[in-house]
C-alpha positions as CSV (number, residue, x, y, z in Angstrom):
1,M,-65.4,-27.3,-36.9
2,A,-63.5,-27.3,-33.3
3,K,-60.4,-26.9,-34.6
4,E,-60.8,-23.5,-36.9
5,T,-62.8,-21.8,-34.7
6,K,-61.2,-22.8,-31.5
7,I,-64.6,-23.9,-29.5
8,H,-63.7,-26.8,-27.3
9,L,-65.6,-30.0,-27.3
10,K,-66.6,-31.3,-24.1
11,I,-67.8,-35.3,-24.5
12,D,-70.3,-36.4,-22.2
13,N,-69.3,-38.9,-19.6
14,K,-72.2,-41.3,-21.3
15,I,-68.6,-42.1,-23.6
16,Q,-67.6,-44.2,-20.3
17,S,-70.9,-47.3,-21.3
18,F,-69.5,-47.2,-24.8
19,P,-68.3,-50.6,-26.3
20,E,-65.2,-51.2,-26.4
21,E,-65.1,-50.1,-30.7
22,I,-66.6,-47.3,-30.6
23,L,-64.0,-46.5,-28.1
24,C,-61.2,-47.5,-30.4
25,L,-62.7,-45.4,-33.5
26,F,-63.4,-42.3,-30.8
27,F,-59.6,-42.0,-30.5
28,L,-58.7,-42.7,-33.7
29,Q,-60.8,-40.0,-34.8
30,I,-59.9,-37.4,-32.4
31,K,-56.4,-38.0,-32.4
32,E,-54.7,-35.3,-34.0
33,Y,-57.6,-32.8,-32.7
34,T,-56.9,-33.8,-28.8
35,E,-56.1,-29.9,-27.8
36,Y,-59.9,-29.3,-28.6
37,V,-61.4,-32.1,-26.6
38,S,-61.8,-33.1,-23.9
39,V,-63.9,-35.9,-22.2
40,T,-66.0,-36.1,-18.4
41,S,-65.6,-39.2,-16.1
42,N,-65.9,-39.9,-12.5
43,N,-63.7,-43.0,-13.0
44,V,-60.0,-42.2,-12.7
45,E,-59.5,-45.7,-14.1
46,F,-61.6,-44.7,-16.9
47,I,-59.6,-41.1,-17.0
48,K,-56.5,-42.6,-17.2
49,M,-57.6,-44.8,-19.8
50,C,-58.3,-42.2,-22.0
51,L,-54.9,-40.5,-21.4
52,R,-52.9,-44.0,-22.6
53,E,-55.3,-43.6,-26.5
54,A,-55.3,-39.3,-26.8
55,P,-51.9,-38.0,-24.5
56,G,-53.2,-34.8,-25.2
57,I,-57.2,-34.8,-24.3
58,G,-58.2,-32.4,-21.6
59,I,-60.0,-34.5,-18.7
60,D,-63.0,-33.1,-17.0
61,Y,-63.8,-34.7,-14.0
62,D,-67.7,-35.3,-12.5
63,G,-67.0,-37.8,-9.8
64,E,-67.2,-37.8,-5.9
65,V,-64.0,-35.0,-5.1
66,T,-62.1,-35.3,-1.9
67,E,-58.4,-34.4,-1.2
68,E,-57.0,-38.0,-2.3
69,V,-58.8,-37.3,-5.8
70,L,-58.0,-34.9,-6.6
71,N,-54.1,-35.3,-5.8
72,T,-54.2,-38.4,-8.3
73,L,-55.7,-36.0,-10.9
74,S,-53.2,-33.2,-10.5
75,V,-50.2,-36.1,-11.8
76,L,-52.2,-37.4,-14.0
77,V,-52.8,-34.1,-16.1
78,P,-51.6,-30.7,-16.2
79,R,-53.7,-28.2,-14.3
80,K,-54.4,-26.5,-18.0
81,R,-55.7,-29.2,-19.3
82,L,-58.9,-30.6,-16.1
83,T,-61.4,-29.3,-14.9
84,V,-63.2,-30.2,-11.7
85,W,-67.1,-29.7,-12.0
86,L,-69.6,-29.7,-8.8
87,P,-73.2,-29.7,-9.3
88,Y,-75.4,-26.6,-8.4
89,R,-78.4,-27.6,-6.0
90,C,-81.0,-26.3,-8.3
91,E,-83.7,-27.7,-10.5
92,N,-82.2,-29.1,-13.2
93,T,-79.6,-31.1,-10.8
94,L,-82.2,-32.6,-7.9
95,W,-81.2,-36.2,-8.8
96,V,-77.6,-35.4,-8.9
97,K,-76.1,-37.8,-5.7
98,L,-73.1,-36.3,-5.7
99,P,-72.8,-33.3,-3.4
100,F,-73.4,-30.2,-4.0
101,A,-71.0,-27.2,-4.0
102,D,-70.0,-25.4,-1.8
103,E,-67.1,-22.5,-0.3
104,K,-65.0,-25.2,0.6
105,T,-64.4,-27.5,-1.9
106,A,-64.6,-25.1,-4.8
107,E,-61.4,-23.4,-2.7
108,L,-59.6,-27.4,-2.4
109,V,-60.9,-27.6,-6.4
110,R,-59.0,-24.3,-7.4
111,K,-56.1,-25.3,-5.9
112,Y,-55.3,-28.9,-8.3
113,A,-57.3,-27.6,-11.5
114,K,-59.7,-25.4,-13.2
115,F,-63.3,-25.3,-11.3
116,G,-66.5,-25.4,-12.8
117,I,-70.3,-25.5,-11.8
118,W,-73.0,-26.9,-13.7
119,L,-76.2,-26.8,-14.3
120,L,-77.9,-23.1,-14.5
121,S,-80.6,-21.9,-16.2
122,D,-81.6,-18.3,-14.9
123,Y,-79.5,-14.9,-14.4
124,R,-79.9,-15.3,-10.8
125,S,-78.5,-18.6,-10.1
126,F,-75.3,-17.8,-11.9
127,Y,-74.9,-14.3,-10.3
128,D,-74.9,-16.2,-7.3
129,V,-72.6,-18.9,-8.2
130,A,-70.5,-16.3,-9.7
131,E,-70.4,-15.1,-6.2
132,R,-70.2,-17.1,-4.1
133,F,-67.5,-20.0,-5.9
134,K,-66.0,-17.5,-8.4
135,P,-65.5,-20.5,-10.6
136,D,-63.7,-20.7,-13.5
137,I,-66.6,-22.5,-15.9
138,I,-69.6,-22.4,-15.7
139,E,-72.2,-24.7,-18.1
140,T,-75.8,-23.9,-19.0
141,D,-78.4,-25.1,-20.5
142,G,-78.3,-21.7,-23.0
143,T,-80.6,-19.8,-21.1
144,I,-78.1,-17.2,-20.1
145,K,-75.7,-15.4,-21.9
146,P,-73.0,-13.3,-22.1
147,M,-73.1,-9.8,-22.9
148,K,-73.3,-9.3,-26.9
149,N,-75.2,-6.9,-29.1
150,I,-75.1,-4.4,-26.4
151,N,-78.8,-2.1,-27.1
152,S,-78.4,-3.3,-30.3
153,R,-82.2,-2.4,-31.7
154,Y,-84.0,-4.8,-34.5
155,D,-87.4,-4.3,-36.3
156,M,-88.2,-7.7,-36.9
157,H,-91.6,-7.0,-38.6
158,T,-91.9,-4.7,-41.4
159,H,-93.8,-4.4,-45.1
160,S,-92.9,-3.1,-48.1
161,N,-94.9,-1.9,-51.4
162,N,-94.2,-5.6,-52.5
163,S,-97.2,-6.1,-50.3
164,H,-100.5,-6.5,-51.3
165,D,-101.5,-3.5,-48.2
166,S,-98.5,-1.2,-48.5
167,E,-97.1,1.2,-50.6
168,C,-94.0,2.3,-48.9
169,K,-90.6,1.7,-50.2
170,V,-87.8,0.5,-48.6
171,S,-85.3,3.2,-48.8
172,D,-88.1,5.1,-46.9
173,M,-88.0,2.4,-44.4
174,A,-84.5,2.6,-43.9
175,D,-84.4,6.6,-43.1
176,T,-86.5,6.2,-40.5
177,A,-85.3,2.7,-38.8
178,K,-82.1,5.0,-39.1
179,E,-83.4,8.1,-37.7
180,R,-84.8,5.9,-34.6
181,G,-81.2,4.1,-33.6
182,L,-82.0,0.3,-34.7
183,C,-79.1,-1.7,-36.2
184,G,-80.8,-2.8,-38.5
185,F,-84.3,-4.6,-39.7
186,A,-86.0,-7.3,-41.6
187,V,-88.4,-6.7,-44.7
188,T,-90.5,-9.5,-43.9
189,D,-93.8,-9.3,-47.2
190,H,-96.8,-11.0,-46.7
191,C,-96.6,-14.4,-48.7
192,D,-100.5,-15.3,-48.2
193,I,-100.6,-19.2,-49.1
194,E,-103.7,-19.4,-49.2
195,Y,-104.1,-17.2,-52.6
196,Y,-101.4,-18.7,-54.4
197,E,-103.6,-19.5,-57.7
198,T,-104.7,-15.9,-57.6
199,L,-101.6,-14.0,-56.8
200,D,-98.3,-14.2,-57.5
201,I,-96.3,-15.2,-54.7
202,K,-93.2,-15.8,-55.5
203,G,-93.2,-12.5,-57.5
204,V,-93.7,-11.0,-53.4
205,A,-91.1,-12.9,-52.4
206,R,-88.9,-12.3,-54.8
207,G,-89.2,-8.6,-54.8
208,S,-88.6,-8.1,-51.3
209,V,-85.5,-10.2,-51.3
210,D,-84.2,-8.6,-54.2
211,D,-85.4,-4.9,-52.4
212,A,-83.7,-6.1,-49.2
213,V,-80.0,-7.0,-50.8
214,K,-80.8,-3.5,-52.7
215,M,-80.5,-1.3,-49.4
216,N,-78.2,-3.3,-47.6
217,S,-76.0,-3.0,-50.1
218,E,-76.7,1.7,-50.3
219,T,-77.0,2.1,-46.0
220,N,-74.9,1.2,-42.7
221,L,-77.9,-0.3,-42.2
222,T,-78.0,-4.6,-41.9
223,V,-81.5,-5.0,-43.4
224,L,-82.6,-8.2,-43.3
225,R,-83.8,-10.7,-46.3
226,G,-87.6,-12.4,-44.7
227,I,-91.1,-13.0,-45.1
228,E,-93.9,-13.4,-43.3
229,I,-96.2,-16.6,-44.3
230,G,-99.8,-16.6,-43.6
231,E,-102.0,-19.7,-43.2
232,A,-99.1,-22.2,-44.1
233,T,-100.9,-25.2,-43.2
234,W,-103.8,-24.8,-46.0
235,H,-100.9,-25.4,-48.2
236,K,-98.1,-26.1,-46.7
237,N,-96.2,-27.9,-49.9
238,V,-96.2,-24.3,-51.3
239,A,-95.2,-22.9,-48.4
240,E,-92.2,-25.0,-47.9
241,Q,-91.4,-24.2,-51.5
242,I,-90.7,-20.4,-51.3
243,I,-89.1,-21.3,-48.4
244,K,-86.5,-23.5,-50.2
245,E,-86.2,-21.8,-53.2
246,F,-85.2,-17.9,-51.8
247,D,-82.3,-17.2,-49.0
248,F,-84.5,-15.6,-46.1
249,D,-82.7,-14.6,-43.1
250,V,-85.9,-14.9,-41.0
251,V,-89.6,-16.9,-41.7
252,I,-92.4,-15.3,-39.7
253,G,-94.8,-17.9,-39.1
254,S,-98.9,-16.0,-39.5
255,V,-102.8,-16.4,-38.6
256,H,-104.1,-14.0,-40.9
257,A,-107.2,-16.7,-41.6
258,V,-109.0,-19.1,-39.4
259,K,-110.7,-22.1,-41.0
260,F,-114.6,-21.0,-39.2
261,D,-117.4,-21.7,-40.9
262,K,-118.8,-18.5,-42.9
263,Y,-115.7,-16.9,-41.8
264,E,-112.5,-17.7,-44.0
265,M,-111.4,-14.6,-45.0
266,P,-109.0,-12.5,-43.5
267,Y,-110.0,-11.0,-39.9
268,S,-109.4,-7.8,-41.1
269,Q,-111.7,-8.3,-43.3
270,I,-114.4,-9.6,-41.1
271,D,-117.7,-7.6,-39.4
272,F,-117.2,-8.5,-36.0
273,A,-120.0,-7.1,-34.1
274,K,-122.6,-8.7,-36.8
275,M,-120.8,-12.3,-35.9
276,G,-121.8,-11.1,-31.7
277,K,-119.5,-11.6,-28.7
278,E,-120.5,-15.3,-28.6
279,T,-119.2,-16.6,-32.0
280,A,-116.1,-14.3,-32.1
281,E,-115.1,-16.1,-28.6
282,K,-116.0,-19.1,-30.9
283,Y,-113.9,-18.1,-33.6
284,L,-110.7,-16.4,-31.4
285,N,-110.3,-20.2,-30.0
286,Q,-110.0,-22.2,-33.5
287,Y,-107.7,-18.8,-34.6
288,F,-105.6,-20.5,-31.5
289,D,-106.2,-24.3,-32.6
290,D,-105.4,-23.1,-36.0
291,M,-102.2,-21.9,-35.1
292,L,-101.7,-24.8,-32.4
293,E,-102.0,-26.7,-35.9
294,M,-98.9,-24.6,-37.8
295,I,-96.7,-24.4,-34.9
296,E,-96.7,-28.2,-34.8
297,G,-96.3,-28.9,-38.7
298,C,-94.6,-26.1,-40.2
299,D,-91.2,-24.1,-40.9
300,F,-90.7,-21.0,-39.5
301,D,-88.3,-18.8,-37.0
302,I,-91.1,-16.9,-35.0
303,L,-94.5,-16.7,-34.1
304,A,-95.5,-13.2,-35.1
305,H,-98.6,-11.1,-32.8
306,L,-100.1,-14.1,-31.4
307,T,-103.5,-11.5,-29.7
308,C,-103.5,-10.3,-33.4
309,P,-107.8,-10.9,-33.9
310,L,-108.6,-8.9,-30.7
311,R,-106.9,-5.6,-33.0
312,Y,-109.8,-6.1,-34.5
313,I,-112.4,-8.0,-32.0
314,N,-112.1,-6.2,-29.0
315,G,-110.4,-2.8,-30.2
316,K,-112.2,-1.7,-33.7
317,Y,-115.3,-3.2,-33.1
318,G,-115.3,-2.7,-29.0
319,M,-116.1,-6.1,-27.5
320,G,-114.7,-6.4,-24.4
321,V,-113.6,-10.9,-25.1
322,D,-111.0,-11.8,-22.3
323,C,-108.6,-13.3,-23.5
324,K,-107.4,-15.0,-20.2
325,M,-110.7,-17.7,-21.1
326,Y,-108.0,-19.2,-23.4
327,E,-104.9,-19.1,-21.2
328,N,-104.5,-22.9,-21.1
329,K,-104.6,-22.9,-25.1
330,I,-102.3,-19.9,-25.4
331,K,-100.1,-21.8,-22.6
332,S,-99.8,-24.8,-24.5
333,I,-98.7,-22.5,-27.8
334,L,-96.1,-21.0,-25.4
335,E,-94.7,-25.2,-25.0
336,R,-94.9,-25.2,-28.6
337,I,-92.9,-23.2,-29.5
338,I,-90.2,-23.1,-26.9
339,E,-89.2,-26.4,-27.6
340,R,-89.2,-26.0,-31.1
341,K,-86.8,-23.3,-30.7
342,I,-89.4,-20.5,-32.4
343,A,-88.9,-16.8,-31.7
344,L,-92.4,-15.0,-30.2
345,E,-92.1,-11.8,-31.5
346,I,-93.6,-8.8,-29.1
347,N,-95.5,-6.5,-31.5
348,S,-95.8,-3.0,-30.8
349,S,-98.4,-2.4,-33.7
350,C,-101.7,-1.5,-31.7
351,V,-99.3,0.7,-29.2
352,Y,-100.5,4.1,-30.4
353,E,-102.2,7.5,-29.0
354,G,-106.2,6.8,-29.8
355,S,-106.2,3.2,-30.1
356,R,-108.8,1.1,-29.1
357,Y,-106.9,-1.7,-28.7
358,C,-103.6,-0.5,-26.7
359,E,-101.5,-3.2,-26.0
360,L,-98.4,-5.4,-27.1
361,M,-99.0,-8.2,-29.0
362,P,-98.9,-10.7,-26.8
363,E,-100.4,-8.8,-24.2
364,R,-98.2,-8.5,-20.6
365,W,-99.6,-10.6,-18.6
366,I,-98.4,-13.3,-21.8
367,I,-95.5,-12.2,-22.0
368,Q,-94.9,-12.8,-18.5
369,M,-96.5,-16.5,-18.5
370,Y,-93.6,-16.7,-21.2
371,K,-90.4,-15.7,-19.8
372,D,-92.3,-17.8,-16.2
373,M,-91.8,-20.4,-18.1
374,G,-88.4,-20.3,-19.3
375,G,-88.8,-18.2,-22.4
376,Y,-86.1,-16.6,-23.7
377,L,-86.2,-16.1,-27.4
378,V,-88.2,-12.9,-28.5
379,T,-88.4,-10.6,-31.2
380,T,-89.1,-6.8,-31.2
381,G,-92.0,-5.8,-34.5
382,S,-93.7,-3.3,-34.8
383,D,-95.8,-4.4,-38.7
384,A,-95.0,-1.4,-39.5
385,H,-96.7,-0.8,-43.6
386,L,-95.8,2.9,-43.2
387,A,-92.3,4.5,-42.9
388,K,-93.6,6.6,-40.0
389,N,-94.3,3.5,-37.7
390,S,-91.2,1.9,-38.3
391,A,-90.4,1.0,-34.2
392,N,-93.5,2.0,-33.4
393,D,-92.8,2.9,-29.5
394,F,-89.9,0.6,-29.1
395,D,-89.2,2.8,-25.8
396,A,-92.1,2.2,-24.7
397,L,-91.7,-2.2,-25.4
398,Y,-88.2,-2.5,-24.1
399,S,-89.3,-1.1,-21.2
400,I,-91.7,-3.5,-20.8
401,L,-89.4,-6.2,-21.8
402,R,-86.4,-4.6,-18.6
403,E,-89.0,-5.0,-15.9
404,L,-90.2,-8.6,-16.9
405,D,-86.4,-8.9,-16.5
406,F,-85.3,-10.1,-20.6
407,K,-81.8,-9.7,-20.3
408,N,-82.0,-10.0,-24.7
409,T,-83.5,-10.0,-27.9
410,Y,-82.7,-11.2,-31.2
411,Y,-82.7,-10.7,-34.3
412,Y,-82.3,-13.5,-37.3
413,K,-79.9,-13.8,-39.9
414,S,-79.4,-16.5,-42.0
415,R,-82.0,-18.3,-40.3
416,C,-80.4,-17.8,-37.4
417,P,-80.6,-16.7,-33.3
418,I,-78.3,-13.6,-32.8
419,Q,-78.4,-12.1,-29.3
420,C,-78.6,-8.2,-28.9
421,T,-78.0,-7.4,-25.1
422,I,-80.5,-5.0,-23.5
423,K,-79.1,-2.7,-20.6
């Protein structure tokens, strides 16, 4: 793959502790690929051995830097195949015993080799490093991204007449999406697993995928094949079979119904006024528990409308429940989606004139908490069931993302996140 894509492979210095027989196998495997591979080491003698076994291999030196060591390395390795790395003082490198990068050492390294800095995880550090040290290469944890698809917007959550609650044609959604400057949208019709015995959910998935494929061939927009799976934990094998059977670009995970005594119907059908505020608060607590269960055990790419019951509890019924009373559970949800690389949807469906719950889902303070925790995978979704609601209030949504210092949003293709730079 490295040879085909011209992506360079940097082998970690843990290779220095490999037993001899494994090292022999390693060098045997990479013999014809040395121009695409480099070995990381902090030991000059180990570097000499690597060069004897694989003369064309690149070297990434990450040991103590002195002019004597740099002189030795420059004799052993041509400059174009030698990178010398210095650690940048930050939370990721507090354990490092080597001296941290400074301007004087950086200047010395550049006399002998390409210069690398590691390990960055935020843009403030990135800009500081770029200005102070001017390195040739920077190692990051994946949070910092180069600019791609600048200002490209995608609505990753829309519904068509394949959903039980929409009569919208995919072609009409495409027309509105084009008018509003989108580069594409995902058709993510409802696949409510709790009804698999009474509804043809496979028919929904098939119709949704077929319509998206057809529309994709008829427009210059990117129309993505998606599905919104609700209550996957109720019948996990059914949800897994749906995902296996269809070639989705994106799978959205949702909780629309909660395992709560006498109220297991979708929360859009519940009269929360009759339930009462105290019981509604307990219901919302169980909602977050069900969401955590879904995150722990189900296969999906995007977590949809994290605070969705509030559109009814506080919106339709005006009960004034404070979502911050669940901060610890919400934090646990965010921790797990960050760990599992599941994207957080920023859903704008409640933001419109006259809305009694005129909030993004999740609310802004939750989006801020996600950012502060290191979360960066965000998608934008209107949850539109009507063409006129495509990309609902996206200008305001993107303005908020900029204010919160998000650099990118993402869309999904073949279930992989693709970056779009916000500028």
